[in-house]
N, CA, C and O atoms as a GROMACS GRO file, in nm:
protein
  588
    1UNK      N    1   0.099  -0.098  -0.022
    1UNK     CA    2  -0.002   0.045  -0.009
    1UNK      C    3   0.110   0.118   0.018
    1UNK      O    4   0.216   0.102   0.079
    2UNK      N    5   0.051   0.209  -0.049
    2UNK     CA    6   0.119   0.345  -0.077
    2UNK      C    7   0.054   0.472  -0.076
    2UNK      O    8  -0.038   0.500  -0.153
    3UNK      N    9   0.114   0.569   0.033
    3UNK     CA   10   0.010   0.674   0.025
    3UNK      C   11   0.105   0.787   0.003
    3UNK      O   12   0.140   0.843   0.107
    4UNK      N   13   0.149   0.827  -0.096
    4UNK     CA   14   0.247   0.955  -0.144
    4UNK      C   15   0.280   1.057  -0.053
    4UNK      O   16   0.398   1.090  -0.039
    5UNK      N   17   0.177   1.120   0.021
    5UNK     CA   18   0.115   1.238   0.073
    5UNK      C   19   0.218   1.195   0.251
    5UNK      O   20   0.272   1.276   0.326
    6UNK      N   21   0.211   1.074   0.262
    6UNK     CA   22   0.273   1.081   0.413
    6UNK      C   23   0.386   0.970   0.358
    6UNK      O   24   0.432   0.888   0.438
    7UNK      N   25   0.426   0.968   0.231
    7UNK     CA   26   0.556   0.844   0.188
    7UNK      C   27   0.505   0.722   0.250
    7UNK      O   28   0.596   0.699   0.330
    8UNK      N   29   0.438   0.648   0.262
    8UNK     CA   30   0.390   0.517   0.297
    8UNK      C   31   0.442   0.435   0.171
    8UNK      O   32   0.402   0.465   0.059
    9UNK      N   33   0.512   0.354   0.188
    9UNK     CA   34   0.503   0.237   0.066
    9UNK      C   35   0.534   0.077   0.187
    9UNK      O   36   0.638   0.018   0.215
   10UNK      N   37   0.400   0.056   0.228
   10UNK     CA   38   0.426  -0.052   0.282
   10UNK      C   39   0.406  -0.236   0.219
   10UNK      O   40   0.401  -0.230   0.097
   11UNK      N   41   0.398  -0.340   0.254
   11UNK     CA   42   0.363  -0.463   0.248
   11UNK      C   43   0.259  -0.427   0.315
   11UNK      O   44   0.236  -0.342   0.401
   12UNK      N   45   0.170  -0.547   0.236
   12UNK     CA   46   0.015  -0.571   0.282
   12UNK      C   47   0.021  -0.759   0.292
   12UNK      O   48   0.046  -0.845   0.207
   13UNK      N   49  -0.025  -0.768   0.480
   13UNK     CA   50  -0.057  -0.923   0.541
   13UNK      C   51  -0.158  -0.922   0.504
   13UNK      O   52  -0.232  -0.824   0.490
   14UNK      N   53  -0.188  -1.079   0.471
   14UNK     CA   54  -0.317  -1.109   0.462
   14UNK      C   55  -0.371  -1.115   0.636
   14UNK      O   56  -0.292  -1.136   0.728
   15UNK      N   57  -0.512  -1.093   0.655
   15UNK     CA   58  -0.522  -1.078   0.850
   15UNK      C   59  -0.703  -1.200   0.842
   15UNK      O   60  -0.746  -1.274   0.754
   16UNK      N   61  -0.743  -1.171   0.950
   16UNK     CA   62  -0.839  -1.251   0.971
   16UNK      C   63  -0.934  -1.202   1.124
   16UNK      O   64  -0.872  -1.118   1.189
   17UNK      N   65  -1.050  -1.237   1.176
   17UNK     CA   66  -1.088  -1.208   1.258
   17UNK      C   67  -1.019  -1.303   1.398
   17UNK      O   68  -1.000  -1.425   1.398
   18UNK      N   69  -0.991  -1.205   1.513
   18UNK     CA   70  -0.943  -1.292   1.623
   18UNK      C   71  -1.010  -1.354   1.725
   18UNK      O   72  -1.121  -1.313   1.760
   19UNK      N   73  -0.942  -1.470   1.788
   19UNK     CA   74  -1.070  -1.557   1.878
   19UNK      C   75  -1.100  -1.437   1.982
   19UNK      O   76  -1.073  -1.477   2.095
   20UNK      N   77  -1.156  -1.277   1.986
   20UNK     CA   78  -1.204  -1.282   2.051
   20UNK      C   79  -1.336  -1.177   1.946
   20UNK      O   80  -1.386  -1.077   1.998
   21UNK      N   81  -1.372  -1.216   1.819
   21UNK     CA   82  -1.432  -1.192   1.706
   21UNK      C   83  -1.401  -1.046   1.661
   21UNK      O   84  -1.467  -0.965   1.595
   22UNK      N   85  -1.296  -1.040   1.712
   22UNK     CA   86  -1.260  -0.867   1.677
   22UNK      C   87  -1.148  -0.857   1.548
   22UNK      O   88  -1.057  -0.941   1.554
   23UNK      N   89  -1.147  -0.782   1.455
   23UNK     CA   90  -1.038  -0.752   1.338
   23UNK      C   91  -0.908  -0.779   1.430
   23UNK      O   92  -0.885  -0.750   1.548
   24UNK      N   93  -0.832  -0.846   1.332
   24UNK     CA   94  -0.710  -0.877   1.402
   24UNK      C   95  -0.630  -0.771   1.376
   24UNK      O   96  -0.695  -0.677   1.330
   25UNK      N   97  -0.482  -0.743   1.390
   25UNK     CA   98  -0.377  -0.662   1.375
   25UNK      C   99  -0.227  -0.712   1.293
   25UNK      O  100  -0.165  -0.811   1.332
   26UNK      N  101  -0.191  -0.646   1.201
   26UNK     CA  102  -0.085  -0.726   1.150
   26UNK      C  103   0.024  -0.753   1.239
   26UNK      O  104   0.030  -0.709   1.353
   27UNK      N  105   0.094  -0.811   1.197
   27UNK     CA  106   0.205  -0.920   1.329
   27UNK      C  107   0.328  -0.887   1.291
   27UNK      O  108   0.421  -0.943   1.348
   28UNK      N  109   0.354  -0.791   1.190
   28UNK     CA  110   0.487  -0.711   1.172
   28UNK      C  111   0.423  -0.578   1.214
   28UNK      O  112   0.382  -0.499   1.129
   29UNK      N  113   0.418  -0.558   1.320
   29UNK     CA  114   0.346  -0.426   1.343
   29UNK      C  115   0.404  -0.287   1.352
   29UNK      O  116   0.363  -0.174   1.381
   30UNK      N  117   0.527  -0.345   1.314
   30UNK     CA  118   0.589  -0.153   1.276
   30UNK      C  119   0.612  -0.146   1.128
   30UNK      O  120   0.654  -0.035   1.092
   31UNK      N  121   0.593  -0.252   1.012
   31UNK     CA  122   0.591  -0.239   0.895
   31UNK      C  123   0.478  -0.253   0.827
   31UNK      O  124   0.446  -0.146   0.775
   32UNK      N  125   0.387  -0.357   0.801
   32UNK     CA  126   0.324  -0.344   0.780
   32UNK      C  127   0.160  -0.320   0.797
   32UNK      O  128   0.087  -0.316   0.897
   33UNK      N  129   0.130  -0.303   0.634
   33UNK     CA  130  -0.080  -0.307   0.677
   33UNK      C  131  -0.125  -0.455   0.640
   33UNK      O  132  -0.076  -0.546   0.574
   34UNK      N  133  -0.238  -0.439   0.710
   34UNK     CA  134  -0.320  -0.585   0.690
   34UNK      C  135  -0.424  -0.549   0.636
   34UNK      O  136  -0.475  -0.436   0.635
   35UNK      N  137  -0.462  -0.649   0.587
   35UNK     CA  138  -0.575  -0.646   0.452
   35UNK      C  139  -0.709  -0.773   0.514
   35UNK      O  140  -0.681  -0.890   0.489
   36UNK      N  141  -0.806  -0.754   0.569
   36UNK     CA  142  -0.887  -0.891   0.564
   36UNK      C  143  -0.957  -0.951   0.440
   36UNK      O  144  -1.038  -0.897   0.365
   37UNK      N  145  -0.906  -1.077   0.440
   37UNK     CA  146  -0.929  -1.117   0.323
   37UNK      C  147  -1.057  -1.209   0.334
   37UNK      O  148  -1.096  -1.296   0.256
   38UNK      N  149  -1.097  -1.177   0.421
   38UNK     CA  150  -1.273  -1.268   0.444
   38UNK      C  151  -1.373  -1.158   0.376
   38UNK      O  152  -1.485  -1.196   0.341
   39UNK      N  153  -1.330  -1.008   0.356
   39UNK     CA  154  -1.389  -0.890   0.305
   39UNK      C  155  -1.380  -0.911   0.147
   39UNK      O  156  -1.339  -1.012   0.089
   40UNK      N  157  -1.423  -0.804   0.094
   40UNK     CA  158  -1.368  -0.781  -0.057
   40UNK      C  159  -1.223  -0.732  -0.054
   40UNK      O  160  -1.138  -0.679   0.019
   41UNK      N  161  -1.251  -0.795  -0.212
   41UNK     CA  162  -1.087  -0.737  -0.283
   41UNK      C  163  -1.066  -0.664  -0.327
   41UNK      O  164  -1.160  -0.629  -0.398
   42UNK      N  165  -0.940  -0.566  -0.338
   42UNK     CA  166  -0.957  -0.469  -0.388
   42UNK      C  167  -0.914  -0.517  -0.543
   42UNK      O  168  -0.854  -0.622  -0.566
   43UNK      N  169  -0.954  -0.422  -0.642
   43UNK     CA  170  -0.984  -0.416  -0.740
   43UNK      C  171  -1.090  -0.454  -0.807
   43UNK      O  172  -1.103  -0.429  -0.927
   44UNK      N  173  -1.184  -0.525  -0.732
   44UNK     CA  174  -1.313  -0.552  -0.721
   44UNK      C  175  -1.428  -0.459  -0.667
   44UNK      O  176  -1.390  -0.367  -0.595
   45UNK      N  177  -1.568  -0.468  -0.692
   45UNK     CA  178  -1.656  -0.396  -0.657
   45UNK      C  179  -1.708  -0.414  -0.526
   45UNK      O  180  -1.777  -0.515  -0.514
   46UNK      N  181  -1.691  -0.338  -0.414
   46UNK     CA  182  -1.719  -0.360  -0.283
   46UNK      C  183  -1.652  -0.260  -0.211
   46UNK      O  184  -1.641  -0.141  -0.243
   47UNK      N  185  -1.594  -0.333  -0.081
   47UNK     CA  186  -1.581  -0.274   0.043
   47UNK      C  187  -1.373  -0.309   0.072
   47UNK      O  188  -1.365  -0.424   0.115
   48UNK      N  189  -1.319  -0.285   0.067
   48UNK     CA  190  -1.159  -0.352   0.091
   48UNK      C  191  -1.126  -0.338   0.213
   48UNK      O  192  -1.017  -0.281   0.201
   49UNK      N  193  -1.143  -0.349   0.312
   49UNK     CA  194  -1.102  -0.320   0.451
   49UNK      C  195  -0.933  -0.343   0.498
   49UNK      O  196  -0.898  -0.461   0.500
   50UNK      N  197  -0.835  -0.248   0.531
   50UNK     CA  198  -0.712  -0.295   0.572
   50UNK      C  199  -0.727  -0.178   0.680
   50UNK      O  200  -0.783  -0.068   0.672
   51UNK      N  201  -0.638  -0.258   0.816
   51UNK     CA  202  -0.597  -0.193   0.905
   51UNK      C  203  -0.399  -0.183   0.941
   51UNK      O  204  -0.319  -0.272   0.912
   52UNK      N  205  -0.371  -0.079   0.995
   52UNK     CA  206  -0.217  -0.098   1.050
   52UNK      C  207  -0.221  -0.022   1.175
   52UNK      O  208  -0.317   0.046   1.212
   53UNK      N  209  -0.115  -0.038   1.235
   53UNK     CA  210  -0.082   0.031   1.407
   53UNK      C  211  -0.032   0.204   1.370
   53UNK      O  212   0.032   0.226   1.268
   54UNK      N  213  -0.052   0.265   1.422
   54UNK     CA  214   0.003   0.407   1.431
   54UNK      C  215   0.159   0.403   1.468
   54UNK      O  216   0.255   0.422   1.393
   55UNK      N  217   0.159   0.378   1.585
   55UNK     CA  218   0.299   0.322   1.689
   55UNK      C  219   0.267   0.169   1.749
   55UNK      O  220   0.164   0.130   1.803
   56UNK      N  221   0.363   0.112   1.728
   56UNK     CA  222   0.381   0.014   1.803
   56UNK      C  223   0.541   0.007   1.898
   56UNK      O  224   0.648   0.022   1.839
   57UNK      N  225   0.534  -0.014   2.029
   57UNK     CA  226   0.606  -0.033   2.116
   57UNK      C  227   0.731   0.161   2.110
   57UNK      O  228   0.846   0.198   2.135
   58UNK      N  229   0.617   0.210   2.067
   58UNK     CA  230   0.668   0.374   2.077
   58UNK      C  231   0.798   0.388   1.936
   58UNK      O  232   0.902   0.452   1.945
   59UNK      N  233   0.757   0.317   1.830
   59UNK     CA  234   0.821   0.328   1.693
   59UNK      C  235   0.684   0.331   1.563
   59UNK      O  236   0.615   0.241   1.516
   60UNK      N  237   0.689   0.458   1.540
   60UNK     CA  238   0.617   0.472   1.418
   60UNK      C  239   0.592   0.374   1.351
   60UNK      O  240   0.688   0.300   1.326
   61UNK      N  241   0.457   0.339   1.296
   61UNK     CA  242   0.383   0.239   1.221
   61UNK      C  243   0.318   0.269   1.071
   61UNK      O  244   0.274   0.383   1.086
   62UNK      N  245   0.296   0.238   0.966
   62UNK     CA  246   0.244   0.271   0.878
   62UNK      C  247   0.146   0.382   0.880
   62UNK      O  248   0.155   0.483   0.809
   63UNK      N  249   0.055   0.357   0.963
   63UNK     CA  250  -0.094   0.454   0.959
   63UNK      C  251  -0.062   0.557   1.074
   63UNK      O  252  -0.155   0.608   1.136
   64UNK      N  253   0.070   0.588   1.105
   64UNK     CA  254   0.086   0.706   1.176
   64UNK      C  255   0.056   0.840   1.186
   64UNK      O  256   0.048   0.916   1.282
   65UNK      N  257   0.036   0.854   1.046
   65UNK     CA  258  -0.043   1.010   0.977
   65UNK      C  259  -0.191   1.015   0.931
   65UNK      O  260  -0.248   1.114   0.885
   66UNK      N  261  -0.254   0.867   0.954
   66UNK     CA  262  -0.377   0.859   0.910
   66UNK      C  263  -0.466   0.978   0.914
   66UNK      O  264  -0.520   1.051   0.831
   67UNK      N  265  -0.462   0.969   1.031
   67UNK     CA  266  -0.543   1.114   1.087
   67UNK      C  267  -0.540   1.220   1.007
   67UNK      O  268  -0.644   1.285   1.019
   68UNK      N  269  -0.466   1.264   0.931
   68UNK     CA  270  -0.396   1.392   0.866
   68UNK      C  271  -0.466   1.385   0.746
   68UNK      O  272  -0.469   1.477   0.664
   69UNK      N  273  -0.532   1.257   0.729
   69UNK     CA  274  -0.552   1.223   0.554
   69UNK      C  275  -0.727   1.356   0.544
   69UNK      O  276  -0.815   1.392   0.622
   70UNK      N  277  -0.692   1.377   0.412
   70UNK     CA  278  -0.814   1.485   0.352
   70UNK      C  279  -0.859   1.430   0.228
   70UNK      O  280  -0.776   1.358   0.173
   71UNK      N  281  -0.980   1.445   0.162
   71UNK     CA  282  -1.042   1.460   0.045
   71UNK      C  283  -0.951   1.460  -0.049
   71UNK      O  284  -0.875   1.554  -0.024
   72UNK      N  285  -0.909   1.392  -0.168
   72UNK     CA  286  -0.844   1.409  -0.237
   72UNK      C  287  -0.721   1.328  -0.193
   72UNK      O  288  -0.692   1.257  -0.289
   73UNK      N  289  -0.656   1.312  -0.115
   73UNK     CA  290  -0.546   1.224  -0.103
   73UNK      C  291  -0.521   1.075  -0.166
   73UNK      O  292  -0.565   0.986  -0.093
   74UNK      N  293  -0.467   1.037  -0.270
   74UNK     CA  294  -0.451   0.915  -0.316
   74UNK      C  295  -0.348   0.819  -0.242
   74UNK      O  296  -0.234   0.835  -0.198
   75UNK      N  297  -0.433   0.718  -0.247
   75UNK     CA  298  -0.400   0.589  -0.223
   75UNK      C  299  -0.372   0.469  -0.317
   75UNK      O  300  -0.451   0.426  -0.401
   76UNK      N  301  -0.274   0.430  -0.298
   76UNK     CA  302  -0.248   0.319  -0.412
   76UNK      C  303  -0.235   0.177  -0.322
   76UNK      O  304  -0.174   0.159  -0.217
   77UNK      N  305  -0.324   0.071  -0.411
   77UNK     CA  306  -0.267  -0.065  -0.345
   77UNK      C  307  -0.261  -0.154  -0.445
   77UNK      O  308  -0.348  -0.198  -0.520
   78UNK      N  309  -0.115  -0.180  -0.435
   78UNK     CA  310  -0.029  -0.273  -0.550
   78UNK      C  311  -0.028  -0.437  -0.513
   78UNK      O  312   0.026  -0.504  -0.425
   79UNK      N  313  -0.123  -0.469  -0.638
   79UNK     CA  314  -0.139  -0.619  -0.596
   79UNK      C  315  -0.020  -0.684  -0.638
   79UNK      O  316   0.079  -0.635  -0.693
   80UNK      N  317  -0.054  -0.844  -0.593
   80UNK     CA  318   0.079  -0.922  -0.580
   80UNK      C  319   0.153  -0.913  -0.697
   80UNK      O  320   0.276  -0.909  -0.701
   81UNK      N  321   0.038  -0.911  -0.840
   81UNK     CA  322   0.117  -0.892  -1.003
   81UNK      C  323   0.130  -0.781  -1.017
   81UNK      O  324   0.052  -0.756  -1.109
   82UNK      N  325   0.191  -0.666  -0.980
   82UNK     CA  326   0.218  -0.566  -0.946
   82UNK      C  327   0.090  -0.467  -1.008
   82UNK      O  328   0.106  -0.345  -1.000
   83UNK      N  329   0.008  -0.502  -1.047
   83UNK     CA  330  -0.097  -0.405  -1.092
   83UNK      C  331  -0.175  -0.291  -1.015
   83UNK      O  332  -0.257  -0.346  -0.941
   84UNK      N  333  -0.180  -0.200  -1.007
   84UNK     CA  334  -0.206  -0.116  -0.887
   84UNK      C  335  -0.337  -0.056  -0.953
   84UNK      O  336  -0.363  -0.043  -1.072
   85UNK      N  337  -0.432  -0.014  -0.812
   85UNK     CA  338  -0.559   0.017  -0.814
   85UNK      C  339  -0.507   0.154  -0.747
   85UNK      O  340  -0.405   0.164  -0.678
   86UNK      N  341  -0.600   0.259  -0.783
   86UNK     CA  342  -0.577   0.432  -0.717
   86UNK      C  343  -0.692   0.422  -0.678
   86UNK      O  344  -0.785   0.363  -0.734
   87UNK      N  345  -0.691   0.513  -0.526
   87UNK     CA  346  -0.808   0.568  -0.455
   87UNK      C  347  -0.784   0.670  -0.428
   87UNK      O  348  -0.669   0.711  -0.411
   88UNK      N  349  -0.904   0.747  -0.414
   88UNK     CA  350  -0.896   0.910  -0.392
   88UNK      C  351  -0.969   0.903  -0.238
   88UNK      O  352  -1.055   0.816  -0.226
   89UNK      N  353  -0.947   0.971  -0.142
   89UNK     CA  354  -1.010   0.986  -0.018
   89UNK      C  355  -1.120   1.064  -0.030
   89UNK      O  356  -1.132   1.155  -0.112
   90UNK      N  357  -1.200   1.029   0.049
   90UNK     CA  358  -1.325   1.095   0.056
   90UNK      C  359  -1.404   1.100   0.195
   90UNK      O  360  -1.508   1.166   0.204
   91UNK      N  361  -1.352   1.027   0.304
   91UNK     CA  362  -1.383   1.068   0.428
   91UNK      C  363  -1.306   1.034   0.529
   91UNK      O  364  -1.281   0.913   0.525
   92UNK      N  365  -1.265   1.083   0.606
   92UNK     CA  366  -1.164   1.066   0.721
   92UNK      C  367  -1.281   1.136   0.892
   92UNK      O  368  -1.316   1.245   0.938
   93UNK      N  369  -1.299   0.985   0.926
   93UNK     CA  370  -1.358   1.064   1.069
   93UNK      C  371  -1.334   0.980   1.180
   93UNK      O  372  -1.304   0.866   1.142
   94UNK      N  373  -1.335   0.993   1.311
   94UNK     CA  374  -1.295   0.984   1.439
   94UNK      C  375  -1.401   0.888   1.520
   94UNK      O  376  -1.512   0.936   1.542
   95UNK      N  377  -1.378   0.771   1.561
   95UNK     CA  378  -1.503   0.718   1.631
   95UNK      C  379  -1.451   0.617   1.779
   95UNK      O  380  -1.359   0.536   1.790
   96UNK      N  381  -1.543   0.659   1.869
   96UNK     CA  382  -1.541   0.555   2.013
   96UNK      C  383  -1.504   0.426   1.968
   96UNK      O  384  -1.548   0.367   1.870
   97UNK      N  385  -1.404   0.380   2.061
   97UNK     CA  386  -1.350   0.216   2.054
   97UNK      C  387  -1.470   0.158   2.032
   97UNK      O  388  -1.512   0.084   1.943
   98UNK      N  389  -1.555   0.246   2.211
   98UNK     CA  390  -1.673   0.109   2.258
   98UNK      C  391  -1.776   0.162   2.161
   98UNK      O  392  -1.870   0.102   2.214
   99UNK      N  393  -1.823   0.215   2.080
   99UNK     CA  394  -1.928   0.261   2.029
   99UNK      C  395  -1.931   0.237   1.870
   99UNK      O  396  -2.033   0.226   1.803
  100UNK      N  397  -1.789   0.229   1.820
  100UNK     CA  398  -1.810   0.244   1.671
  100UNK      C  399  -1.909   0.095   1.626
  100UNK      O  400  -1.930  -0.011   1.686
  101UNK      N  401  -1.943   0.135   1.527
  101UNK     CA  402  -2.063   0.078   1.428
  101UNK      C  403  -1.945  -0.042   1.340
  101UNK      O  404  -1.900  -0.004   1.232
  102UNK      N  405  -1.920  -0.127   1.371
  102UNK     CA  406  -1.813  -0.190   1.274
  102UNK      C  407  -1.871  -0.251   1.134
  102UNK      O  408  -1.817  -0.268   1.025
  103UNK      N  409  -2.006  -0.277   1.183
  103UNK     CA  410  -2.107  -0.347   1.069
  103UNK      C  411  -2.123  -0.200   0.960
  103UNK      O  412  -2.116  -0.208   0.838
  104UNK      N  413  -2.142  -0.096   1.022
  104UNK     CA  414  -2.186   0.009   0.935
  104UNK      C  415  -2.017   0.087   0.835
  104UNK      O  416  -2.016   0.173   0.747
  105UNK      N  417  -1.922   0.027   0.884
  105UNK     CA  418  -1.776   0.068   0.872
  105UNK      C  419  -1.764  -0.033   0.723
  105UNK      O  420  -1.745  -0.003   0.605
  106UNK      N  421  -1.787  -0.169   0.797
  106UNK     CA  422  -1.757  -0.310   0.682
  106UNK      C  423  -1.874  -0.323   0.568
  106UNK      O  424  -1.874  -0.397   0.469
  107UNK      N  425  -1.957  -0.247   0.602
  107UNK     CA  426  -2.069  -0.262   0.506
  107UNK      C  427  -2.164  -0.133   0.507
  107UNK      O  428  -2.280  -0.139   0.550
  108UNK      N  429  -2.103  -0.011   0.454
  108UNK     CA  430  -2.202   0.139   0.453
  108UNK      C  431  -2.278   0.109   0.289
  108UNK      O  432  -2.279   0.062   0.175
  109UNK      N  433  -2.351   0.203   0.427
  109UNK     CA  434  -2.514   0.205   0.318
  109UNK      C  435  -2.539   0.300   0.231
  109UNK      O  436  -2.634   0.309   0.153
  110UNK      N  437  -2.396   0.413   0.259
  110UNK     CA  438  -2.400   0.513   0.160
  110UNK      C  439  -2.352   0.479   0.063
  110UNK      O  440  -2.351   0.555  -0.034
  111UNK      N  441  -2.305   0.371   0.060
  111UNK     CA  442  -2.181   0.312  -0.072
  111UNK      C  443  -2.273   0.260  -0.194
  111UNK      O  444  -2.335   0.154  -0.184
  112UNK      N  445  -2.277   0.319  -0.278
  112UNK     CA  446  -2.338   0.264  -0.438
  112UNK      C  447  -2.296   0.147  -0.490
  112UNK      O  448  -2.179   0.115  -0.468
  113UNK      N  449  -2.372   0.067  -0.563
  113UNK     CA  450  -2.315  -0.082  -0.568
  113UNK      C  451  -2.174  -0.095  -0.661
  113UNK      O  452  -2.086  -0.180  -0.651
  114UNK      N  453  -2.183   0.016  -0.753
  114UNK     CA  454  -2.133   0.005  -0.862
  114UNK      C  455  -2.017   0.116  -0.790
  114UNK      O  456  -2.028   0.217  -0.860
  115UNK      N  457  -1.962   0.131  -0.736
  115UNK     CA  458  -1.861   0.196  -0.653
  115UNK      C  459  -1.770   0.050  -0.560
  115UNK      O  460  -1.817  -0.042  -0.495
  116UNK      N  461  -1.599   0.093  -0.599
  116UNK     CA  462  -1.528   0.034  -0.499
  116UNK      C  463  -1.437   0.115  -0.403
  116UNK      O  464  -1.351   0.203  -0.412
  117UNK      N  465  -1.483   0.060  -0.330
  117UNK     CA  466  -1.443   0.153  -0.141
  117UNK      C  467  -1.283   0.071  -0.093
  117UNK      O  468  -1.264  -0.038  -0.146
  118UNK      N  469  -1.196   0.112  -0.016
  118UNK     CA  470  -1.091   0.057   0.051
  118UNK      C  471  -1.140   0.126   0.176
  118UNK      O  472  -1.194   0.235   0.161
  119UNK      N  473  -1.125   0.064   0.325
  119UNK     CA  474  -1.142   0.145   0.455
  119UNK      C  475  -1.024   0.124   0.503
  119UNK      O  476  -0.979   0.010   0.490
  120UNK      N  477  -0.943   0.223   0.570
  120UNK     CA  478  -0.837   0.222   0.642
  120UNK      C  479  -0.890   0.287   0.802
  120UNK      O  480  -0.936   0.393   0.847
  121UNK      N  481  -0.860   0.182   0.841
  121UNK     CA  482  -0.898   0.202   1.051
  121UNK      C  483  -0.777   0.162   1.116
  121UNK      O  484  -0.695   0.071   1.103
  122UNK      N  485  -0.795   0.281   1.204
  122UNK     CA  486  -0.610   0.271   1.295
  122UNK      C  487  -0.704   0.299   1.430
  122UNK      O  488  -0.827   0.309   1.432
  123UNK      N  489  -0.601   0.310   1.556
  123UNK     CA  490  -0.638   0.341   1.652
  123UNK      C  491  -0.634   0.571   1.659
  123UNK      O  492  -0.607   0.623   1.551
  124UNK      N  493  -0.647   0.619   1.717
  124UNK     CA  494  -0.623   0.772   1.771
  124UNK      C  495  -0.680   0.752   1.853
  124UNK      O  496  -0.734   0.659   1.913
  125UNK      N  497  -0.653   0.956   1.854
  125UNK     CA  498  -0.683   1.009   1.976
  125UNK      C  499  -0.626   1.001   2.113
  125UNK      O  500  -0.515   1.045   2.141
  126UNK      N  501  -0.688   0.957   2.177
  126UNK     CA  502  -0.592   1.009   2.369
  126UNK      C  503  -0.596   0.854   2.379
  126UNK      O  504  -0.677   0.778   2.326
  127UNK      N  505  -0.467   0.815   2.474
  127UNK     CA  506  -0.483   0.710   2.542
  127UNK      C  507  -0.560   0.680   2.671
  127UNK      O  508  -0.584   0.772   2.748
  128UNK      N  509  -0.599   0.557   2.697
  128UNK     CA  510  -0.723   0.547   2.810
  128UNK      C  511  -0.614   0.580   2.947
  128UNK      O  512  -0.504   0.634   2.960
  129UNK      N  513  -0.699   0.524   3.025
  129UNK     CA  514  -0.611   0.546   3.183
  129UNK      C  515  -0.489   0.458   3.196
  129UNK      O  516  -0.383   0.494   3.247
  130UNK      N  517  -0.519   0.331   3.140
  130UNK     CA  518  -0.397   0.262   3.127
  130UNK      C  519  -0.293   0.283   3.057
  130UNK      O  520  -0.210   0.197   3.084
  131UNK      N  521  -0.245   0.376   2.958
  131UNK     CA  522  -0.154   0.442   2.883
  131UNK      C  523  -0.176   0.341   2.762
  131UNK      O  524  -0.155   0.390   2.651
  132UNK      N  525  -0.213   0.209   2.768
  132UNK     CA  526  -0.206   0.143   2.677
  132UNK      C  527  -0.306   0.123   2.563
  132UNK      O  528  -0.277   0.026   2.493
  133UNK      N  529  -0.378   0.166   2.540
  133UNK     CA  530  -0.515   0.164   2.420
  133UNK      C  531  -0.571   0.298   2.413
  133UNK      O  532  -0.621   0.373   2.498
  134UNK      N  533  -0.545   0.308   2.274
  134UNK     CA  534  -0.620   0.436   2.237
  134UNK      C  535  -0.798   0.432   2.243
  134UNK      O  536  -0.873   0.340   2.210
  135UNK      N  537  -0.826   0.543   2.289
  135UNK     CA  538  -0.974   0.545   2.286
  135UNK      C  539  -1.106   0.542   2.167
  135UNK      O  540  -1.224   0.509   2.164
  136UNK      N  541  -0.997   0.599   2.070
  136UNK     CA  542  -1.081   0.612   1.964
  136UNK      C  543  -1.024   0.530   1.796
  136UNK      O  544  -0.904   0.542   1.771
  137UNK      N  545  -1.071   0.489   1.743
  137UNK     CA  546  -1.043   0.459   1.596
  137UNK      C  547  -1.037   0.589   1.508
  137UNK      O  548  -1.084   0.698   1.543
  138UNK      N  549  -0.985   0.566   1.411
  138UNK     CA  550  -0.966   0.613   1.318
  138UNK      C  551  -0.999   0.541   1.169
  138UNK      O  552  -0.963   0.427   1.137
  139UNK      N  553  -1.098   0.661   1.063
  139UNK     CA  554  -1.145   0.579   0.947
  139UNK      C  555  -1.120   0.630   0.867
  139UNK      O  556  -1.156   0.747   0.860
  140UNK      N  557  -1.051   0.578   0.771
  140UNK     CA  558  -1.015   0.681   0.641
  140UNK      C  559  -1.090   0.569   0.516
  140UNK      O  560  -1.064   0.449   0.508
  141UNK      N  561  -1.187   0.644   0.426
  141UNK     CA  562  -1.262   0.597   0.320
  141UNK      C  563  -1.220   0.640   0.244
  141UNK      O  564  -1.248   0.759   0.243
  142UNK      N  565  -1.123   0.595   0.122
  142UNK     CA  566  -1.138   0.606   0.003
  142UNK      C  567  -1.184   0.505  -0.167
  142UNK      O  568  -1.149   0.389  -0.189
  143UNK      N  569  -1.268   0.596  -0.265
  143UNK     CA  570  -1.306   0.533  -0.346
  143UNK      C  571  -1.194   0.521  -0.501
  143UNK      O  572  -1.130   0.605  -0.564
  144UNK      N  573  -1.210   0.409  -0.511
  144UNK     CA  574  -1.124   0.409  -0.677
  144UNK      C  575  -1.164   0.506  -0.747
  144UNK      O  576  -1.267   0.572  -0.740
  145UNK      N  577  -1.045   0.513  -0.836
  145UNK     CA  578  -1.051   0.647  -0.930
  145UNK      C  579  -1.007   0.555  -1.040
  145UNK      O  580  -0.956   0.444  -1.025
  146UNK      N  581  -1.034   0.617  -1.154
  146UNK     CA  582  -1.026   0.535  -1.336
  146UNK      C  583  -0.970   0.711  -1.372
  146UNK      O  584  -1.045   0.808  -1.369
  147UNK      N  585  -0.839   0.714  -1.400
  147UNK     CA  586  -0.837   0.810  -1.476
  147UNK      C  587  -0.646   0.808  -1.504
  147UNK      O  588  -0.593   0.891  -1.578
   0.00000   0.00000   0.00000
């Protein structure tokens, strides 16, 4: 995954749902972006879901600047065969981790059937009282562009 504005060029690893029924996080915490292959695939109609860390053990990770995304920013997903799909950011929202509606994030009602989206999810905002977990999730949505 490439996000030129933030000089991101990160490998993508396959992720699943963890034992607690949550979206798992990348195993290579400081370098990789994760794609949930149980959901839609980039390059096809639907909404492909990705995640990465902001920081891991105080070391910057791929999505450390994701919250600064603005409409029109470019995101590129490079497939294993070298084919690239380009997307433009259409929204950037912060949600409370305890009340985020993941169903609405993964299956957005406002997405037209003919559109292809990617959704990038990471932690954001302040740390909770433990100092170990962020209280928010930053969610950036981008729509595939054809030009």
